[in-house]
N, CA and C atoms as a LAMMPS dump frame, in Angstrom:
ITEM: TIMESTEP
0
ITEM: NUMBER OF ATOMS
282
ITEM: BOX BOUNDS ff ff ff
-5.0000000000000000e+02 5.0000000000000000e+02
-5.0000000000000000e+02 5.0000000000000000e+02
-5.0000000000000000e+02 5.0000000000000000e+02
ITEM: ATOMS id mol type element x y z
1 1 1 N -382.991 363.34 -340.766
2 1 2 C -382.478 364.302 -341.715
3 1 3 C -380.967 364.186 -341.762
4 2 1 N -380.345 364.754 -342.755
5 2 2 C -378.93 364.491 -343.037
6 2 3 C -378.013 364.733 -341.845
7 3 1 N -378.079 365.883 -341.227
8 3 2 C -377.16 366.169 -340.121
9 3 3 C -377.456 365.314 -338.898
10 4 1 N -378.685 364.933 -338.752
11 4 2 C -379.053 364.036 -337.653
12 4 3 C -378.417 362.666 -337.879
13 5 1 N -378.458 362.16 -339.087
14 5 2 C -377.892 360.843 -339.395
15 5 3 C -376.371 360.886 -339.481
16 6 1 N -375.833 361.861 -340.19
17 6 2 C -374.395 361.891 -340.444
18 6 3 C -373.589 362.498 -339.302
19 7 1 N -373.939 363.692 -338.897
20 7 2 C -373.193 364.389 -337.85
21 7 3 C -373.784 364.184 -336.465
22 8 1 N -374.991 363.641 -336.402
23 8 2 C -375.686 363.413 -335.124
24 8 3 C -375.857 364.711 -334.349
25 9 1 N -376.156 365.786 -335.049
26 9 2 C -376.349 367.072 -334.383
27 9 3 C -377.767 367.576 -334.583
28 10 1 N -378.196 368.369 -333.642
29 10 2 C -379.462 369.076 -333.729
30 10 3 C -379.147 370.542 -333.501
31 11 1 N -379.432 371.362 -334.502
32 11 2 C -379.17 372.802 -334.393
33 11 3 C -380.475 373.562 -334.56
34 12 1 N -380.682 374.556 -333.679
35 12 2 C -381.865 375.39 -333.778
36 12 3 C -381.582 376.753 -333.156
37 13 1 N -382.468 377.694 -333.446
38 13 2 C -382.409 379.024 -332.865
39 13 3 C -383.681 379.217 -332.052
40 14 1 N -383.538 379.816 -330.873
41 14 2 C -384.701 380.137 -330.066
42 14 3 C -384.717 381.64 -329.79
43 15 1 N -385.852 382.259 -330.081
44 15 2 C -386.044 383.684 -329.842
45 15 3 C -387.195 383.858 -328.864
46 16 1 N -386.972 384.682 -327.854
47 16 2 C -388.005 384.999 -326.87
48 16 3 C -388.302 386.49 -326.972
49 17 1 N -389.555 386.809 -327.302
50 17 2 C -389.99 388.204 -327.389
51 17 3 C -390.678 388.578 -326.093
52 18 1 N -390.255 389.698 -325.523
53 18 2 C -390.837 390.209 -324.284
54 18 3 C -392.237 390.773 -324.544
55 19 1 N -393.067 390.847 -323.505
56 19 2 C -394.409 391.429 -323.666
57 19 3 C -394.357 392.884 -324.124
58 20 1 N -395.401 393.31 -324.769
59 20 2 C -395.579 394.714 -325.173
60 20 3 C -394.429 395.237 -326.023
61 21 1 N -393.89 394.405 -326.92
62 21 2 C -392.773 394.809 -327.802
63 21 3 C -391.582 395.334 -327.011
64 22 1 N -391.325 394.743 -325.851
65 22 2 C -390.244 395.19 -324.976
66 22 3 C -388.891 394.586 -325.297
67 23 1 N -388.665 394.218 -326.534
68 23 2 C -387.383 393.651 -326.929
69 23 3 C -387.451 392.145 -327.071
70 24 1 N -386.31 391.57 -327.461
71 24 2 C -386.244 390.13 -327.678
72 24 3 C -384.837 389.632 -327.399
73 25 1 N -384.755 388.345 -327.099
74 25 2 C -383.466 387.678 -326.914
75 25 3 C -383.446 386.48 -327.856
76 26 1 N -382.298 386.251 -328.496
77 26 2 C -382.195 385.16 -329.451
78 26 3 C -380.851 384.469 -329.289
79 27 1 N -380.854 383.134 -329.433
80 27 2 C -379.611 382.384 -329.288
81 27 3 C -379.665 381.125 -330.14
82 28 1 N -378.521 380.783 -330.746
83 28 2 C -378.384 379.539 -331.484
84 28 3 C -377.916 378.433 -330.554
85 29 1 N -378.398 377.218 -330.801
86 29 2 C -378.028 376.053 -330.003
87 29 3 C -377.592 374.933 -330.928
88 30 1 N -376.622 374.143 -330.476
89 30 2 C -376.167 372.98 -331.231
90 30 3 C -375.875 371.856 -330.24
91 31 1 N -376.514 370.713 -330.452
92 31 2 C -376.33 369.557 -329.585
93 31 3 C -375.88 368.365 -330.411
94 32 1 N -374.912 367.622 -329.892
95 32 2 C -374.487 366.373 -330.496
96 32 3 C -375.27 365.265 -329.807
97 33 1 N -376.01 364.484 -330.587
98 33 2 C -376.921 363.495 -330.028
99 33 3 C -376.309 362.106 -329.877
100 34 1 N -375.157 361.868 -330.489
101 34 2 C -374.477 360.578 -330.366
102 34 3 C -373.039 360.792 -329.926
103 35 1 N -372.457 359.782 -329.27
104 35 2 C -371.052 359.866 -328.879
105 35 3 C -370.164 359.465 -330.061
106 36 1 N -368.866 359.469 -329.876
107 36 2 C -367.92 359.193 -330.968
108 36 3 C -368.057 357.782 -331.525
109 37 1 N -368.58 356.853 -330.708
110 37 2 C -368.766 355.476 -331.153
111 37 3 C -370.101 355.278 -331.874
112 38 1 N -370.92 356.315 -331.962
113 38 2 C -372.197 356.228 -332.647
114 38 3 C -373.364 355.817 -331.775
115 39 1 N -373.164 355.819 -330.455
116 39 2 C -374.235 355.466 -329.52
117 39 3 C -375.023 356.721 -329.137
118 40 1 N -376.351 356.559 -329.033
119 40 2 C -377.182 357.681 -328.621
120 40 3 C -376.834 358.101 -327.204
121 41 1 N -376.836 359.394 -326.938
122 41 2 C -376.544 359.944 -325.609
123 41 3 C -377.815 360.045 -324.769
124 42 1 N -378.701 359.081 -324.909
125 42 2 C -379.959 359.067 -324.184
126 42 3 C -380.436 357.628 -324.079
127 43 1 N -381.231 357.354 -323.06
128 43 2 C -381.859 356.041 -322.939
129 43 3 C -383.101 355.996 -323.818
130 44 1 N -383.372 354.82 -324.344
131 44 2 C -384.568 354.637 -325.166
132 44 3 C -385.771 354.47 -324.254
133 45 1 N -386.829 355.23 -324.547
134 45 2 C -388.075 355.138 -323.791
135 45 3 C -389.168 354.711 -324.771
136 46 1 N -389.548 353.445 -324.685
137 46 2 C -390.497 352.916 -325.667
138 46 3 C -389.806 352.808 -327.006
139 47 1 N -390.389 353.434 -328.013
140 47 2 C -389.814 353.406 -329.364
141 47 3 C -388.895 354.595 -329.64
142 48 1 N -388.752 355.504 -328.687
143 48 2 C -388.056 356.763 -328.94
144 48 3 C -386.92 356.999 -327.956
145 49 1 N -385.966 357.817 -328.388
146 49 2 C -384.93 358.33 -327.502
147 49 3 C -385.388 359.703 -327.037
148 50 1 N -385.305 359.949 -325.744
149 50 2 C -385.751 361.221 -325.173
150 50 3 C -384.533 361.967 -324.653
151 51 1 N -384.37 363.194 -325.125
152 51 2 C -383.24 364.031 -324.722
153 51 3 C -383.747 365.193 -323.893
154 52 1 N -383.053 365.495 -322.796
155 52 2 C -383.312 366.698 -322.012
156 52 3 C -382.132 367.624 -322.272
157 53 1 N -382.391 368.664 -323.049
158 53 2 C -381.335 369.57 -323.483
159 53 3 C -381.533 370.928 -322.821
160 54 1 N -380.632 371.321 -321.93
161 54 2 C -380.786 372.631 -321.281
162 54 3 C -380.566 373.751 -322.293
163 55 1 N -381.509 374.674 -322.357
164 55 2 C -381.367 375.747 -323.336
165 55 3 C -381.156 377.114 -322.699
166 56 1 N -381.646 377.306 -321.499
167 56 2 C -381.447 378.595 -320.823
168 56 3 C -381.248 378.315 -319.345
169 57 1 N -380.294 378.997 -318.755
170 57 2 C -380.164 378.924 -317.305
171 57 3 C -379.993 380.344 -316.781
172 58 1 N -380.509 380.568 -315.618
173 58 2 C -380.408 381.858 -314.935
174 58 3 C -381.019 383.008 -315.731
175 59 1 N -382.107 382.737 -316.436
176 59 2 C -382.805 383.79 -317.169
177 59 3 C -383.931 384.328 -316.3
178 60 1 N -384.11 385.623 -316.308
179 60 2 C -385.193 386.232 -315.545
180 60 3 C -386.278 386.726 -316.491
181 61 1 N -387.504 386.706 -316.008
182 61 2 C -388.64 387.248 -316.738
183 61 3 C -389.152 388.422 -315.926
184 62 1 N -388.667 389.617 -316.226
185 62 2 C -388.926 390.801 -315.415
186 62 3 C -390.252 391.478 -315.668
187 63 1 N -390.886 391.188 -316.804
188 63 2 C -392.14 391.852 -317.13
189 63 3 C -393.301 390.874 -317.008
190 64 1 N -394.433 391.362 -316.526
191 64 2 C -395.646 390.542 -316.54
192 64 3 C -396.207 390.55 -317.946
193 65 1 N -396.804 389.449 -318.322
194 65 2 C -397.423 389.367 -319.639
195 65 3 C -397.043 388.09 -320.347
196 66 1 N -397.37 388.038 -321.62
197 66 2 C -397.122 386.857 -322.438
198 66 3 C -395.827 387.016 -323.225
199 67 1 N -394.95 386.032 -323.101
200 67 2 C -393.706 385.991 -323.85
201 67 3 C -393.903 385.067 -325.05
202 68 1 N -393.529 385.514 -326.235
203 68 2 C -393.61 384.683 -327.434
204 68 3 C -392.284 383.959 -327.61
205 69 1 N -392.339 382.646 -327.787
206 69 2 C -391.14 381.829 -327.975
207 69 3 C -391.2 381.211 -329.363
208 70 1 N -390.138 381.401 -330.134
209 70 2 C -390.076 380.888 -331.5
210 70 3 C -388.837 380 -331.62
211 71 1 N -389.033 378.765 -332.054
212 71 2 C -387.929 377.832 -332.263
213 71 3 C -387.829 377.569 -333.757
214 72 1 N -386.639 377.806 -334.317
215 72 2 C -386.436 377.635 -335.754
216 72 3 C -385.369 376.583 -336.026
217 73 1 N -385.687 375.673 -336.916
218 73 2 C -384.751 374.668 -337.386
219 73 3 C -383.617 375.353 -338.157
220 74 1 N -382.376 375.046 -337.826
221 74 2 C -381.245 375.655 -338.535
222 74 3 C -381.009 375.007 -339.901
223 75 1 N -381.678 373.877 -340.151
224 75 2 C -381.571 373.21 -341.447
225 75 3 C -382.877 373.428 -342.192
226 76 1 N -383.105 374.638 -342.641
227 76 2 C -384.406 375.004 -343.195
228 76 3 C -384.765 374.229 -344.454
229 77 1 N -383.799 373.666 -345.143
230 77 2 C -384.091 372.916 -346.367
231 77 3 C -384.265 371.425 -346.103
232 78 1 N -384.063 371.005 -344.881
233 78 2 C -384.156 369.593 -344.525
234 78 3 C -385.346 369.387 -343.593
235 79 1 N -386.19 368.414 -343.863
236 79 2 C -387.266 368.124 -342.9
237 79 3 C -386.694 367.492 -341.642
238 80 1 N -387.346 367.685 -340.529
239 80 2 C -386.894 367.112 -339.265
240 80 3 C -387.506 365.722 -339.071
241 81 1 N -387.16 364.805 -339.948
242 81 2 C -387.667 363.445 -339.848
243 81 3 C -387.122 362.789 -338.587
244 82 1 N -387.969 362.022 -337.929
245 82 2 C -387.533 361.296 -336.745
246 82 3 C -387.727 362.045 -335.448
247 83 1 N -388.075 363.313 -335.491
248 83 2 C -388.333 364.058 -334.258
249 83 3 C -389.833 364.038 -334.027
250 84 1 N -390.235 363.421 -332.932
251 84 2 C -391.658 363.25 -332.618
252 84 3 C -392.257 364.528 -332.035
253 85 1 N -391.554 365.153 -331.073
254 85 2 C -392.074 366.369 -330.464
255 85 3 C -390.957 367.105 -329.74
256 86 1 N -391.237 368.369 -329.44
257 86 2 C -390.35 369.219 -328.654
258 86 3 C -391.199 369.821 -327.541
259 87 1 N -390.713 369.732 -326.318
260 87 2 C -391.428 370.271 -325.173
261 87 3 C -390.527 371.248 -324.434
262 88 1 N -391.06 372.398 -324.088
263 88 2 C -390.339 373.358 -323.253
264 88 3 C -390.874 373.245 -321.835
265 89 1 N -389.973 373.239 -320.879
266 89 2 C -390.374 373.148 -319.476
267 89 3 C -389.674 374.259 -318.703
268 90 1 N -390.458 375.014 -317.951
269 90 2 C -389.934 376.085 -317.114
270 90 3 C -389.757 375.562 -315.699
271 91 1 N -388.562 375.704 -315.164
272 91 2 C -388.292 375.311 -313.791
273 91 3 C -388.008 376.554 -312.975
274 92 1 N -388.848 376.837 -312.01
275 92 2 C -388.66 377.977 -311.129
276 92 3 C -387.876 377.502 -309.915
277 93 1 N -386.619 377.925 -309.83
278 93 2 C -385.755 377.445 -308.752
279 93 3 C -385.83 378.298 -307.49
280 94 1 N -386.733 379.268 -307.452
281 94 2 C -386.853 380.124 -306.273
282 94 3 C -387.524 379.397 -305.143
């Protein structure tokens, strides 16, 4: 998509809704995927470049239950061509 090719950026918003309508947290993210010379900031794995982008650190989940996570493309008029998948991984550092 245009910003991916031209600006080499990926922008999205992530909203996390707490269980039982207990509120929500939302944040915008912007990542530059290439360096100033136009090289990808990731190693190629097979046919794809894989990026590990930290989105939250030191967040607590104080309520038991199911949290709804919504990820929205900030370029709503542009398709996300070239993105194969997005995976969220929770790391419990306790």
